[in-house]
C-alpha positions, 0 to 999 in steps of 0.5 A: 957556868952559873951565869951561862945557866941564867943566860940560857934560861932568859934566852929560852923564856924570850923564845917561848914567847915568840913560838907557837902562840896561835890564839892569844884569846885562848891563854890564861890572863892576868889583870892586865890582859898579858898572857901568862907564862903558863898560858905561853907554856901551855898554848905551845905545848898544844900546838906541838902535841897537835903536830906529833899526834898528826905525825903519828907520834903519839908518845911525844903528843902525849908529852906535850898535851900532858906539859899543856895540861899541867900548865893550863889545867883549864885548857880543854883542847890539851885535855882532848888531845891528851885523851886522844894520845892516851887512847892511841898508845893503849892507855884506856884507863887514863884515856877514861879519866881525860874524858871524865875530867872533859865531861865534867868541865865542858859538859856533853859536847859532841866532840867530847862524846864522839872521841870518848865513843872512838875510844870504845871502838878501839877496844872492841866495846860497840856496846859502849860506843853506840849510845855515846855516838847517838848522843853526839849525833843528836847534838851535831847531826851533819857531822861526818866524822861522828856519822862515820864513827857510828857506821863503823860501831854498827858494822 
């Protein structure tokens, strides 16, 4: 039984190396520029999370994005997906923590501000959403999503 578990573990590692690695440049690297195991896990989990999110499976998306954040804590795509998943699940306190982390690490980018504002829209807190959307719009004036969210927050 022990040898079967070892074979299954190595087969899983080989399969993991072949699945879901869209962009090697996004992975954490070691000195020889070889992707790390955590990088593979994180990249695969982000891709899986994005698929679940697009399908409306927000619980599974949250789980995948959380795995990605645990494997690759510097992955901003994973943090943004995690925050958006928390929003869709109504777990706003956790979403706020994820947005705070993103803003600290990435700065005040239009995409982060827009998503954070949308989180406030979901809560019905338009007075908190509007300033963030105005700031996002100033950074990306032609962004249709930001402009649409601003219209929504103003109505």
